[in-house]
C-alpha positions in Angstrom: -21.2 -70.5 -35.8 -21.3 -67.4 -33.6 -25.2 -67.4 -33.6 -25.4 -70.7 -31.8 -25.9 -70.6 -28.1 -24.9 -73.3 -25.8 -25.8 -76.9 -26.7 -28.1 -76.7 -23.5 -29.9 -73.9 -24.7 -30.3 -75.0 -28.6 -31.3 -78.5 -27.3 -34.0 -76.8 -25.4 -35.1 -74.9 -28.3 -35.2 -78.0 -30.6 -36.9 -80.0 -27.8 -39.8 -77.0 -28.2 -40.3 -77.4 -31.7 -40.4 -81.2 -31.8 -43.2 -81.2 -28.5 -45.3 -78.7 -30.4 -45.0 -80.7 -33.6 -45.9 -84.0 -32.2 -48.9 -82.2 -30.2 -49.9 -80.8 -33.5 -49.7 -84.2 -35.4 -50.3 -87.1 -33.1 -50.6 -89.5 -35.9 -47.0 -89.2 -37.0 -44.3 -90.8 -34.8 -41.5 -88.5 -33.2 -38.0 -89.3 -32.0 -35.6 -87.1 -30.3 -32.0 -88.6 -29.6 -29.2 -86.5 -28.1 -25.7 -88.1 -27.4 -27.0 -91.4 -27.9 -29.9 -91.1 -25.2 -33.6 -91.3 -26.4 -34.8 -87.9 -24.8 -38.5 -87.9 -26.4 -40.7 -90.8 -28.3 -44.3 -90.9 -29.3 -46.0 -93.8 -31.2 -47.8 -92.0 -34.0 -51.0 -93.7 -33.5 -52.8 -90.6 -33.3 -53.5 -90.9 -29.6 -53.2 -87.4 -28.2 -53.0 -88.4 -24.7 -49.8 -90.5 -25.4 -48.2 -87.5 -26.9 -49.3 -85.7 -23.6 -47.8 -88.4 -21.4 -44.2 -88.5 -23.6 -44.0 -84.8 -23.1 -45.3 -84.0 -19.7 -45.4 -87.4 -18.0 -47.9 -90.0 -16.9 -49.7 -87.9 -14.2 -50.5 -85.0 -16.3 -51.9 -87.2 -19.2 -54.1 -88.9 -16.8 -55.4 -85.7 -15.4 -56.2 -84.0 -18.7 -59.8 -83.8 -19.2 -61.5 -83.8 -23.0 -63.3 -80.8 -24.4 -65.5 -80.1 -27.4 -67.8 -77.6 -28.8 -69.4 -77.2 -32.1 -71.1 -74.6 -34.5 -72.6 -74.5 -38.0 -69.1 -73.2 -38.8 -66.5 -74.9 -36.9 -65.7 -77.7 -34.7 -63.1 -77.6 -31.9 -61.8 -80.4 -29.4 -58.9 -81.5 -27.4 -57.3 -81.7 -24.3 -56.9 -79.6 -21.0 -54.9 -80.0 -18.0 -55.7 -77.3 -15.1 -52.8 -74.8 -14.6 -52.5 -76.0 -10.8 -50.9 -79.4 -11.8 -49.0 -78.2 -14.7 -46.9 -75.0 -15.8 -49.0 -71.9 -15.3 -48.5 -69.4 -18.0 -49.7 -68.6 -21.4 -46.2 -69.8 -22.8 -47.5 -73.5 -22.2 -50.8 -72.8 -23.6 -51.0 -74.5 -27.2 -53.9 -74.0 -29.9 -53.4 -75.8 -33.2 -55.7 -75.2 -36.1 -56.0 -77.7 -38.7 -57.8 -77.6 -41.7 -59.4 -80.7 -43.3 -57.7 -81.9 -46.4 -59.8 -82.1 -49.7 
């Protein structure tokens, strides 16, 4: 167990992974508990704004604005929030690529 860090550090890393998974798959419900306390939960209804609310809070989710763009080769869509409202820096910029299932 010499490779494990403090509980706080490990919990932070696990939380980051769960947050990214929830943002990537809003149609899947996620729940994170620690010491009997519910730290994070999504409903799995495919509502990206609800996932944002669970991670960053209601104010941030309400301030998020949708964006979309298309070409002959691709379609992109999502939600964005002004950096002044949230954490500035590229560490908190998440881009997910999802291929259609055939």
